[in-house]
C-alpha positions in Angstrom: 33.0 27.1 -70.6 31.1 23.9 -69.8 32.9 21.5 -67.5 33.4 17.9 -68.7 31.3 15.6 -66.6 32.3 12.0 -66.0 29.9 9.2 -65.4 30.0 8.1 -61.8 31.1 4.5 -61.4 28.9 2.5 -59.1 30.0 -1.0 -58.0 27.2 -3.5 -58.6 28.3 -5.4 -55.5 28.1 -2.2 -53.4 24.6 -1.4 -54.6 23.6 -5.0 -53.8 25.1 -4.8 -50.3 23.2 -1.5 -49.7 19.9 -3.0 -50.8 20.5 -6.1 -48.7 21.3 -4.0 -45.7 18.2 -1.8 -46.1 16.1 -4.9 -46.5 17.6 -6.5 -43.4 17.0 -3.3 -41.4 13.4 -3.1 -42.7 12.8 -6.7 -41.7 14.2 -6.0 -38.2 12.0 -3.0 -37.7 9.0 -4.9 -38.9 9.7 -7.7 -36.5 10.1 -5.2 -33.6 6.9 -3.5 -34.5 5.1 -6.9 -34.7 6.5 -7.9 -31.3 5.5 -4.5 -29.7 2.0 -4.9 -31.2 1.7 -8.5 -29.8 2.9 -7.2 -26.4 0.3 -4.4 -26.4 -2.4 -6.8 -27.4 -1.3 -9.1 -24.5 -1.3 -6.3 -22.0 -4.7 -5.2 -23.2 -6.1 -8.7 -22.9 -4.6 -9.0 -19.4 -6.1 -5.7 -18.3 -9.5 -6.7 -19.8 -9.4 -10.0 -17.9 -8.3 -8.4 -14.7 -11.1 -5.8 -14.9 -13.6 -8.6 -15.6 -12.4 -10.5 -12.5 -12.5 -7.4 -10.4 -16.0 -6.6 -11.6 -17.1 -10.0 -10.4 -15.3 -9.6 -7.1 -16.8 -6.2 -6.5 -20.3 -7.3 -7.4 -20.5 -9.9 -4.6 -19.9 -7.6 -1.6 -22.0 -4.8 -3.2 -24.9 -7.2 -3.6 -24.6 -8.3 0.0 -24.5 -4.7 1.3 -27.5 -3.8 -0.8 -29.4 -6.8 0.6 -28.5 -5.9 4.2 -29.6 -2.3 3.6 -32.9 -3.4 2.1 -33.4 -5.7 5.0 -32.8 -2.9 7.5 -35.1 -0.5 5.7 -37.9 -2.9 5.0 -40.1 -1.6 7.7 -40.5 -5.0 9.4 -39.9 -5.4 13.1 -36.3 -6.4 13.7 -34.6 -7.6 16.9 -31.4 -6.0 18.2 -29.7 -9.2 17.2 -31.0 -9.0 13.6 -29.9 -5.4 13.3 -26.4 -6.2 14.7 -26.0 -9.1 12.3 -26.9 -6.9 9.3 -24.6 -4.2 10.4 -21.8 -6.7 10.9 -22.3 -8.0 7.4 -22.2 -4.5 6.0 -19.0 -3.8 7.9 -17.3 -7.0 6.7 -18.3 -6.5 3.1 -17.2 -2.9 3.2 -13.8 -4.0 4.3 -13.6 -6.4 1.4 -14.3 -3.6 -1.0 -11.7 -1.4 0.6 -9.1 -4.2 0.3 -9.9 -4.8 -3.4 -9.8 -1.1 -4.3 -6.5 -0.6 -2.3 -4.8 -3.5 -4.0 -6.0 -2.4 -7.5 -4.7 1.1 -6.9 -1.4 -0.1 -5.5 -0.8 -2.5 -8.4 -1.4 0.2 -11.0 0.9 2.5 -9.0 3.7 -0.1 -8.8 3.6 -0.8 -12.5 4.2 2.9 -13.3 8.0 3.2 -14.0 7.9 6.7 -12.6 6.9 5.4 -9.2 10.2 5.7 -7.2 11.4 3.1 -4.7 13.5 4.1 -1.6 16.3 1.6 -2.0 18.8 1.1 0.8 21.1 -1.5 2.2 19.4 -3.9 4.6 20.8 -6.6 6.9 18.5 -9.3 5.7 18.5 -11.6 8.8 18.1 -8.7 11.1 15.3 -7.2 9.0 13.4 -10.5 8.8 13.8 -11.1 12.6 12.6 -7.6 13.4 9.6 -8.0 11.1 8.7 -11.4 12.4 8.9 -10.5 16.1 7.6 -6.9 16.0 5.6 -6.2 12.9 3.4 -9.3 12.4 -0.2 -8.6 13.7 -1.1 -11.6 15.8 -4.8 -11.2 15.1 -4.3 -12.0 11.4 -2.7 -15.4 12.2 -4.8 -16.6 15.1 -4.9 -20.4 15.1 -1.7 -20.8 13.1 1.7 -21.7 14.4 4.2 -19.1 12.9 7.8 -20.1 12.6 11.0 -18.3 11.5 13.8 -20.3 10.0 17.0 -18.2 9.4 20.4 -19.6 10.0 22.7 -17.9 12.5 25.4 -18.2 9.9 23.5 -16.2 7.3 25.1 -12.9 6.6 23.3 -11.3 3.7 22.8 -7.7 2.6 19.9 -6.7 0.4 19.6 -3.4 -1.6 15.8 -3.0 -1.2 13.0 -0.7 -0.3 12.1 -1.7 3.3 8.5 -0.7 3.0 8.0 -2.6 -0.2 9.8 -5.6 1.3 7.4 -5.6 4.2 4.5 -5.5 1.7 5.9 -8.7 0.1 6.1 -10.5 3.4 2.7 -9.3 4.5 1.1 -10.6 1.3 2.9 -14.0 1.3 2.1 -14.7 4.9 -1.4 -13.4 4.6 -1.9 -15.6 1.6 -0.7 -18.6 3.5 -2.9 -17.9 6.5 -5.9 -17.5 4.1 -5.6 -21.0 2.8 -3.9 -23.1 5.5 -6.2 -24.8 8.0 -6.2 -23.5 11.5 -3.7 -25.3 13.7 -1.2 -25.8 10.9 2.3 -24.3 10.7 3.4 -21.4 8.5 7.2 -20.9 8.1 9.1 -17.8 7.0 12.6 -18.8 5.9 15.6 -17.4 4.1 18.5 -19.2 2.4 21.3 -18.2 -0.1 21.5 -19.4 -3.7 24.1 -21.9 -4.5 26.3 -19.3 -6.3 25.9 -16.8 -3.5 24.4 -14.1 -5.7 20.8 -14.0 -4.4 18.7 -14.6 -1.3 15.6 -16.8 -1.4 12.9 -15.7 1.0 10.1 -18.3 1.3 6.8 -18.8 3.0 5.8 -22.5 3.5 2.3 -23.5 4.5 0.4 -26.8 5.2 -2.6 -25.9 3.1 -4.2 -27.7 0.2 -1.4 -26.9 -2.3 -1.8 -25.5 -5.8 -3.2 -27.3 -8.8 -0.2 -28.2 -11.0 -1.7 -26.4 -14.0 -1.9 -23.1 -12.0 1.7 -23.0 -10.6 3.1 -21.0 -13.5 0.3 -18.4 -13.5 -0.6 -17.9 -9.9 1.3 -14.6 -9.7 -0.4 -13.2 -12.8 -2.8 -10.4 -12.0 -5.5 -12.1 -14.1 -5.3 -15.4 -12.1 -8.5 -16.4 -10.4 -8.3 -18.6 -7.3 -9.4 -22.2 -8.0 -12.4 -23.3 -6.1 -10.4 -26.4 -5.0 -8.1 -24.1 -3.1 -10.7 -21.7 -1.8 -11.9 -22.4 1.7 -15.1 -20.9 3.0 -15.3 -17.2 2.3 -11.8 -16.9 0.9 -13.0 -16.3 -2.7 -12.0 -14.1 -5.5 -9.1 -13.1 -7.6 -7.0 -11.1 -5.1 -4.2 -9.1 -6.4 -1.8 -9.7 -3.5 0.4 -12.1 -5.3 0.5 -9.9 -8.4 1.7 -7.1 -6.2 4.4 -9.4 -4.8 5.6 -10.2 -8.3 5.6 -6.5 -9.4 7.6 -5.4 -6.4 10.1 -8.3 -6.7 10.7 -7.6 -10.4 11.3 -3.9 -9.6 14.0 -5.1 -7.3 15.6 -7.2 -10.0 14.3 -10.5 -8.5 12.0 -13.4 -9.4 9.0 -15.2 -7.9 8.2 -18.8 -7.8 5.7 -21.3 -6.3 5.8 -25.0 -5.8 3.9 -27.6 -3.9 5.6 -28.7 -0.7 6.4 -32.4 -0.2 3.4 -34.1 1.5 1.0 -31.1 1.6 1.0 -27.4 1.3 2.8 -24.9 -0.9 6.0 -22.8 -0.9 5.9 -19.2 -2.2 9.3 -17.7 -2.8 10.9 -14.4 -3.8 14.6 -14.4 -4.9 16.4 -11.1 -4.6 19.9 -10.0 -5.5 22.1 -10.1 -2.4 25.7 -9.8 -1.1 27.1 -12.3 1.3 29.8 -12.1 4.0 31.5 -15.4 4.5 31.5 -16.4 8.1 
């Protein structure tokens, strides 16, 4: 016997709500896809610009090395002084290439989320003092007056990778020495935030400062050093500051740069910290 079938009652308002909900979700998904696409395009543009900058930076030392090799193998009579000068140039430019390649590899490695950091609790003042007095290579800062400014009342603990933190300090101090004139002061300092949630580690130099329009992008990996700030042979789009930014962000921190009052610049990293009240 056939069963009686009753028409299913559908509320018009319920159907309308379902359609509106599906439409809203579709719009959200579309917006997310568009945002992801823009992010990928931005990353691709950044990588393209960075590779173009690196290509330019690699070309200069390679050209110099090739010229020196051609000079040495030209068959002309060369004095011992000429040969030594050419070999010194080759050695110097080879070092430049090694530095660029190392930084490029390190940056790509740090940006890989699977690259693990070795986090541990660090006594921040003790760590900075040990670094300053034992780890700084004096030969890199010849002609500069290095100063450490950390209050005796500062009791801060960082949860950080000590090796990566040393890399941050090396890069910031090396950057300062690169641009600050000989005979000027470079200061490494640390101070707590006003709300005692983070520690600001800064390197202050007495160099030419940063063009105002470059302050917000100087940590970007595509940033090219302005000729106004580039003294002598300190040319190129080094990746040192981009490495600082990447390491700092992997620690949950932030980076900043500002021009110091009078002259020079202040490069800072701000890291989450715990403080013991004295």
